[in-house]
Phi, psi and omega in degrees: 000127180265125182236130173260117179259134181236138170245106184235002181235014185251205184294316180223130178283146183200171178218148177219145178242124183236137177234115181050044176084358180255124180287120179269324180196149177205144180199150174267144181299331182297338178291335182259327182274341183064025176248116181302134180057043181295126180253009181288167180302133187280054183299316181287329176292322177295313180301316179300314182298317180295314180294319180296320181277348182069036183241141175270155183302326182290346180274353181284132181274321183217153172238126180247134180242123178288131179208131178238101183298331180293336181296333185266356177280134180279148179301132179089359180289129182257112181293340181272355183298146179288148180280000000 
């Protein structure tokens, strides 16, 4: 199973391509944009991963997106507060 993993909400955006648990290619978007800690959508990192692995986008079985909901909660936010 070919999985494209994306980190698009964190410190640095990136993409990785995994096939049956084996990492075929991975890259951070900042390597292509030349912007330190680039948080933009990792389009060039995705392209690099696909080209490096010799896989076309239609061959990908799943796309996984890293997301941590707790990262977006502000310190002191009370989940029990009334709306």
